[in-house]
Each structure stands twice: as C-alpha cells, then as structure tokens.
N, C-alpha and C positions, 0 to 999 in steps of 0.2 A: 915438874911437868910430866903429867899422865902418861904413858904409850900404851893404848888399850890395842891390845892385840884382836885380827881376825882370821882366823885359820880357815884355809879355800881349799876345797879339793878341786883342781883344777881336769875335766875329764877333755879327752880326746881333742886335745892342744897339739898334736903332732902334725894338726891339719896346716894346712895352708894358714887361711884365716885364723887358725886356732893359737899358731907360733907366732905369726906377726902383729895384728891387731891386738890381741890378748894379753900372750904372753911377755911377749917382747918391748911392745910403746904401751901396755896399758900397766901390767901388775910389776913389771921390773920396774919401767921408769917410776911407779909410785913409791916402790921401795928404794932406788936411786937417789929419790927427791927426799929421802926422810919422812915417807910417809903422808896421812891425808892429816895438813895441821886443819886444827878445829877452830882451838885458839892459842892463844901463850900457855895457857895449862893444859892442854889437849893436844894431843894426835893418835889416828889412828895408823894401823901397821898393820899390812895383809901375811902372813907368810901362807907358805902354798907346800901342796904334794899334787906332786904331777903325778896322773895314770893314764893308764892305754893300755893296749893291746901287745906294745912292741918295745921292747923293754932295751934295746938296740935305738931307738928314736928316742925313746924316754930319754936316756942315760947321756944322750947327747947333746938332747935341749938343757939339761940339767946344770953339765958339765959348758955348755955354752954359756947360759944367763946368771945361771947363780953367784960363779966366786964372783965379778963386776955389781951384785946386788949383792949379798951378806958373806962375802968371800969364803963359800964354799957352796960346791952343787946344792941345786936343790933337790930334797928328795923327792923320790918319786918308787913309785911299785905299778905294777901289774895287777894285783889284787885289790881290785875297786871293793867288792865287797866288805874284805878286811877291812878298808877306811874308811865304809860307814859301817861297822860294827865297831870300831874302836880299838883297832888293832896297832893301829900307831896313832894313838890320841885323840885327845875329842877335836870335835873341827864345830863349824860355825857358818859355812858357805859349803855347795856344792855348786861347781857351774859346771856345764857341760855343749861344747862345741865339737859335737860328735857326727855321723848323718840322720840325718833326719827322721828316715825309718826306727832308726835307734833309741831316738829321743824318749817315748813313752818309757821304754822299761827303765831307762836312768834315772827319770825323774820318780818314778813309782819307787823306787829302791831308795833313794834321797828322802820321798816324803817320810817314808819307815823307819829311817835314822832320824829325820823330825829335824830338817838342814833346812835353814834357806834356800831358798832356789833363783840361781839365774845360770838363763841359757841361750843360745843361739837362735835366731830363728830360721825358717819358719820353725813353731812347734810342732809340728803333723802338716800331711800334707790334706786333710780334711778337716773341714770346719767341725764335727761332732765330737770329732777324736781332740781339738785343739780346746773347746768347750769343757772337757770331758777332763782333762788332764791340769787346766785352771780352778775349775770345781773344786778336785782331788788338793789342793793345793792351799787353795781358802778356808775347804772345811776341814784344815790338821791345821789353820790358822797359822802357817808359814810364812812368812813375809819373801815375796818370789819378784821377780822379774824377768825380762825378756828387754835383748841388744836391741836400737831403737836408732843406730850411729847416726844415720845421716842428719837427725834433729839440728844435733850441734858441728855441723859441718860450716865452715863458713861462708859461703854461700847463699845458705839458707836461712841462717843465722841474721844475714844480710838485709834479705829479701823477708824476715819477718818485723828487724827494728824499720825498714823501709814503710811497712804496711801498717805498723802500729806511728810512725809520724805522719802517717795519711798523703805520705808522697804518691802513692796512684789513686788516689779519690776512689771510686766508685771501680773496682776490678771485672773486666768484663772477660780477661779468658789468658789461663795459662795451659804452655806449651812445654813439654815437657821432651825433648831427643837422648837416650841413651844408649851406649853399648858399643860394639867396637868387633874389630875383626877375633874371631875367636879360631887360632890354626885351629886343624882337623888332626893335625898329627900322621896326614898321609904322602905329606910331599918331602923332598929326600931335605934332611938339616935343618926342619920347619915345624918342630913338637909344640903338643900343644899346651897354651899357657893356664886352662885350666882341667881341674880334675873332671876324669872323664862319663862319672858318675851324674853329671849336673847335665849331661846328653839322655840320660834313660831313664824313661817316666818309672821303670816298675823299682829304680833304687832311688826314687822320692826326687831325680833332678827336671829340671823343664824353666821355661823363663818367666812363666804367671805366677810359677806358685813362688818362684825369687825372688820376681822383682815387685809384684803387684800387693806381696805383704811390705816393703819399701814406700811403693807409694801408696800405702792406705794411712801408715801415721806419719807420713808427711804430710800428706791435701788435709788431716783430720788437727792436725795440728797446729797448721803455718795457714792453711784458706778456709776451712769447716769442712761441717761433715757431710760425707758424700751419699748421694737421694739413689741414682739408679747407675747403669754403666751401659755400654755397649761393646764388646770387644771381639777383636779376631788374629785368632794367632797359624802359625805354620812351623814345620817341622823343614828347613830349608834345604841344611846339608842330612841327607840321610844315611850316610858311613862316617864314620872317625878310627881313630886307631887309641888304645886305651894306654895307660900306665905300660904296662908288660908286652907290651909291642904288638899287642893281638888284635886286627879290627873288632869293630863290632857295628851291630845297625844304631842308628838313634832311632829312637823313641819318643824323645819328649823334642813341644814347641820351643826353638832356639831363637822366634821372635813374637811380637807379642804388641799389639798395637789397639789401644782402648779411647774411649773417653768417656769422662764420671761425670755427673751433673752433680754439681752441690744443690745442699737444700734452698740456697737465699740464690738460684740461679745462675751461678759460675759454671763455665763450661773450663773443665781439665781436660787433656790430654796427653797423651805418656806415648812415643813408638820405644819401642824396646828391643833391643836385636843384638845378638853375638854374630851377625854376617853382615855389618857395615863396618865400610871404611869411615876413617872420622876426617870429616873437613868440616870443623866449629869449633868455636876453644876449646872444648875439655872434650872428657868421658863421657860426662853429664851435664848438656844446658836445659837452664830452664827461664822462660822467655815471660813474662809478666808482665800482662797489657790493662792499663787504667786510663780513665779517662784523665787525672790529671799528669800523667808520665807512666814509664814504661822503664823494667827493669832485663839485663840478661842476665841472668848468675851460673856462671861454672860451681863446679866442689869450693873455690876459694875466693875468686874472686865476680866483681859484679860491678858491670855499667848502666848504667843510666842515661834515658833521654826523658826532658822536661815539655812539657805540652806546650813550653816557649820554645823550646831548641826543636823541635818536630818540624823538619823538612815540609814542604809540598810539591810532594811529584807530580809528573802531567803523562799519562801515558802517553810514549810516542816509541815503538818498536825500531820507527826507519832512522833514528839517528843512538850516535852511541850514546849512553848514558850519562848526563854530567853532573848525577850529587852522587857523592862518594856518603854510602849509605853510612859506612865506618866512622867516617870521620866526629858525626854527629853526636858523640854517644862519650860520657866520662866515666869515672875511677870513681864505686866510694873507696872512699882511703879506710887503709885497717889503723882504725884507732886505739886498736886494741889488740894482746897477743892470744893467738888462737891456738889453743894446744886441740891433741888427737881427739877424735870424738868418742873411738870405744873407751879412753881412758876420762873423757870428764864423763859418761855415764857411770863409770864402774864408780869414781869417786863419791858421785853420788849414791849410788846404791849403797855401797861401806858408810855411808854415813847416814843410809836410811835405817840397816840393820845395826847399825852401833849406837843409835840417837835415838832413831824412829823418824825421823825425817821426812816431812810428806814425800809422796815417789805416789809416778800415775801410769808406769810403763809395766804395768803387770802382766802376765799370762795370758791373761783377759783380754788384754791391749793387742797383744799379740796373737790371741785367734780372731782378731776383728781383720786382720790380714790374710790370714788364710781363709778366711769368708768372703774377702774380696777376690781373691785368687781363684777359689772354687766357684765362687758367681760368672766370675771369666772365663773360666771353662766352661759355664753352660751357658753364655752367654754365646759364645763360639760356637756351640755345639748343637744350640736352637737359631742359633743368626736373628737373635732379636736383640734389644732392651730388658735388660731387668734390675727391678729394683731391691734395693742391700736393707733387711729391717732391722730390726736393735734386736742384739746379740742377749741372750738372759744370761 
C-alpha cells in the first residue's frame, strides 16, 4: 500500500469557518479516517502546518485537533513567509481562509512559492481583481480551486438528482429563502453569532458579496447559466457591536433580494437576509416548480409533490382553509450516506493535486461569483436589470 503525502499550509484557520469546516470537519476528519482511499494500493494522506497571526490561537487549535489525528499537536507558526520559503520543509498546497481583503497578498505569495492554491470564497470584492488572481495562478501553471461547498449539500444533490431523473419536467421557476436573525450584540446577554467584519463594507463585508458568490455556482451547476439579473440591497440595521464590545456603524448590506433570469428563460429568485426570523423548514429553503412536479429543499431534506398529488384549491377567504397544504408532500429518501460538503470538496481537490483528476471549481469559477455580486451592486445602485457577460 502506497501512502502519498500532501503537505498543506492552512492559513487563517483560526476563524469560525476555517476552524469548524476546514480544519476540524474536513482535514482532521480525513486524517482520522485514514486518508483519501484511491484504491487498494494507494491512499492520499494530508499533513498540515497551521499559520496565522495569533500564536495563542494556533497553539490552541494544534493541541485540540492534532493529538486525535496524528498523536501529537499539529505543527504551527506565525511565520507564513518562512513556511512558503521552505523553512519548515516542502509543501504541496497553500490553503487560505483569511479575510477577503487579505486574500490577494496571500495568493500572490503562494504563487511565487509554486504551490497549488485552494481558498475560501469570495476571492476578492471586485471582478477585475478576482480575474487577475485567477489569471496569475493559471499563468503560473498551478492547480487551483475555490470553495463551492453548497454543491455537495444533501438538499442540492437531491434536487439535481430529481432534475436528472426528469421529475420536474420543464422547470418553471426556482425560489430561495436564506438567512436568520443575526444578533447585533447591542442587547444584554445577546452576543452576535457572526464576525463583525461581515457588516462593514470597508472590511469586505456585505450580503451580496457573501451570498451571491454562492448563488452563482449553485445556479450555474444545478439549474443553468445566468443571463441577467435585477437586485435590491439594504442595510437594515445601522449599528452593531464588535467583538471587543465597541459599537460600530454597519456600512454593508445585510439583506439582498434578487431575480436571476437564466439563459433558458427560467426565473430564479433568492431572498437573503441577516435580519429575518425563521419560520420555514431550514435556514435555507429552495422551492423548484416544474410542469410535472415541485420540490422544496432544505440543507439536507427534500420534500416533493408530483402533478398527480397536487391539490386543487379554490379561492375563498370567507371560510377557514380546508386544505392542509403541508400534507400532500413526501420525503425524498436518504438512500446514501451524505458526508460533510466541505470535506467532499477537499477530497476532490486532494485527488486533483495528487492524481490530476478532473476539476472544475477553479479561481476563475470563483471570479464568476464575484462578478454576480458586483453586478448585483450595480443593479441596486442603478435600479435596473443588468446582463451577465462572459468572463475572459
């Protein structure tokens, strides 16, 4: 049995997403399961070096997750440049989960080091910069990727399965509701549950730059290419409290509403808000309506209603509603075991780097998400529909 080791610099993993989804539930989980099994003769095994600005936080993460995975704390350092220069040995992959505005510098340094690059989205806050970074990496001939985790959520996988099986027939429309109430931190004993930079546009925050990047790859890969859009954003809550307890003016949009017209004429709508209280099945629900049937997907579960099971309501506001509209839906069964979405994509990227297996989720694909967010901002500002051109 050959064990092919891939050494990874994991930068910026002290943040919420970097710790929970990438370090704990992806890389550590992969190590603990014995690596990525390619065949009976080959296993890909990641080895990590944690990097960041806070030695205290890095040490805590190394000591929390390393012993269960490798029998000792993970290696860590605040000397990122030293790691890129080979001070801690040779590496194969550079991963970045730092703030969006810091990403360009880290990618540029990793390109100079000649490493494959994998990073969180968005890759930038402007399309031109996102394209520049993608071109920089491609011109250097380096394998690269951007996180597009929602494609491997059970809910979207089931929707894609239903579509490929012909359950919907012709799809007429898609409607997504996303979000929940993010506490401002201004109220007693109600701390905010998201980082404060998300609500400052000067720090790269904002609902459109955050979520339109997701909606772009979801729509493109599950439903089809986006032709044009119209959107509206808002800063609903204008003051929040930072992690150090200091109030700050919220300058970023915390709600965004959009209609995306696809090339085949399908209408896709997404409402996204950090200022909404949830009364639906999940934090994200997506309803797909087709001629032959409809489906409502949450993050994991999906309910369907076929044409034959569709009730025939009659409008009459003068009597109590006689139809239980929730009763006519059935569950799509969980016929397989669904792994963590971030972990699935990590395993695919490791196989791409080690074995040159096909890979579509490049930095240029990530740039398309930035483009959609920037066009959303333009539509909001100009109060009009805008087209989505091809990216070179």
